[in-house]
Every structure is written in structure tokens, then in C-alpha cells.
C-alpha positions, 0 to 999 in steps of 0.5 A: 129032789129040789133045787133053787137059785137066790134072788142074787144069782149068786148062790144055788141050793140042792137038796135030796134024800141024803138030808143035807143042803149043799149051797154052790157058788154060781160063777165058779160051781164050787161047792161052798158049804153042806149042811146037815138039816134034816132027818129026813129027805128034803122035799123044798127049797125057798129063798126070801126075796132079799136071798139071806135067807133059805127055808127047807122042808122035810118028811120030818115034819120041819121047816127051818129057816138058814142063814145062806151066808154062814149056814146056821140054823135061824129057826125051826117051825114044827106043828103040833102032829108034824106030818111030812112036808111036801112043799113050801112057799116063802113069802117074798117079804120073809114073814110067812110060809105056807106049806103043803102036808101029806095029811092033805092040808096047806098051813099058813105059819107067821114065821116070827112068831113060828106060829100056824095063823090058817089051816087050808083044806078041801083037796086031796094031798096024801101021797104026792110032794106038792108045792103050793104058791101064792099069788097078789101076797104083795099087799099082805093078807088084806090084799085079797092074794090067793094061796094055790096047791095041787090036788090028787083029787081030780086031778086039779089045783085048790085056790084059797082066798089068803085073807078068809082061808076060804077055798074059792075055787078048783081048777080042773083038766089036768092030765096028772097030779100038778106037783109043782107050781110058781107064781109070776113075780108081777102078774097075777099069774101061776104055771104048773108042772104035773106027773104023767106020761106026757107031763105038760106046763099050764099056765093060768092068768087073771084077765087080759092075757096080751102080755104073755105074747109081749113077754114071749117076744122079749124073751125071743129077743134077749135069750134067743128063745121061743117062737114069735108067731106061736106065742101070739097064737098061744096067748089068744089060746090061752086068753079063752081057755085061761078065762074058762079054767081060771077065772077069778085066779 
């Protein structure tokens, strides 16, 4: 149900309906360890920036933090009513976690204190496993970042101000529920994946998006993927559509 690669590139973590986390060595392909992690299917995994700590979420309503080297459980985070957790986002510094739960809420957790600091509402999420993400959080909560998560209503994506917790935007235009998303590590941009017969990847960005064509050219040169001409045309198209569909995001 979920797979993630360590920021160091040396380890892959995978998990699913057998309630276990499997850790794999990327060079040899060998399974390093199996961790009996939860009492229900595991819905999401996320490494913190250094790659030393791995977070997991589950239908059992728990979020757990693991030592990626030893497999030891470091902490368990649980809410008052423990609704099933559909997905998590682990802040780059490891200080907080955003969890999307099947009671139409996204909760921000202080990792050190294991306490909820904010409950973000205004969207609908009771059926599908949705993974949230965050933009502009490097400067901390005072830095004007936002949290984004898919909504079954619309379908759409809900955007909250990270500092105030206020719902600031609802991004529409999806053919299916955007269940998964991730943010650009350096730009104010996020990509979504959605359910449907012909699911699409959609990229949303703030302001000038000419950097998309430049990154596509670099990918073409370094990795041999993409189309240089197509990238420029797509970036030009995205510039107008992103301003309309994701203004302020």
C-alpha cells in the first residue's frame, strides 16, 4: 500500500495489509528487516530529512516513529478518538507530522510532545486514503507555509494556512479524488495523483513557472527522459492554468 525511499538513497521501506514494515537495502535488493508495526493495514510511510527516523500510519488510528537502523519503536502518537489514518506528511526537520484521518480532518502533531497542535477541517475525507503535503514549511509555522490535502467533495484539494490553520483555498478541476500528493523540495509547487478511469498527474505552482521547462531540460540531459519541446509548451500552458486554478498556493 505504500513505499518510500530514504533521503540517503540507501534504504527502501514498504508496507501494506500484513501490518508489517519491510526495510530493503537498495544496492543489494536484500530485505534488511521486517517490523511488526501496527494492528491494521499500514497506509503511509515517511522518512524525516536525515533518514534516521521513519514514520508510519495505519487503519488502527496510530502514528508511530521508528529508528530506521535498529527498527525500534521510538514513539507512538495517538489522538483522543483514534480515527483511521489515511496518510501522513513528516516535516523536513522531523518536528511535526500532518495526518489525514477518515473523519474529514488533518491534524498537526508536535512530535516531541506527542500532542495535537491544530485540527484542520473544511474538506471531506471519510472514504479514501489521502496523503497530505506541505509547502513553505522550512521557515517554520511563522514562515507562511501551507498544508494541502485531497477532498472527496468536488473532488478538490483543500489548502490551509500553516500558521493560522485557516482554510484559504479549495483547488478544483479534478476528475477523481486526489488521494496522493507531494511537494517540490525547493519550489512552491506540489503534484497530485488522483483516482479515476484515466487518472492524471497535475502540477500546481505559485507565481512564475518558467523553472518547469528548465528542470525538464535538465532531466532530459541527465536522465534521458521527457521532451524538451513538450516541456516548454507544457510549462507555458501550466503558467496560465496554475494562476487560475492555484492562485496563492
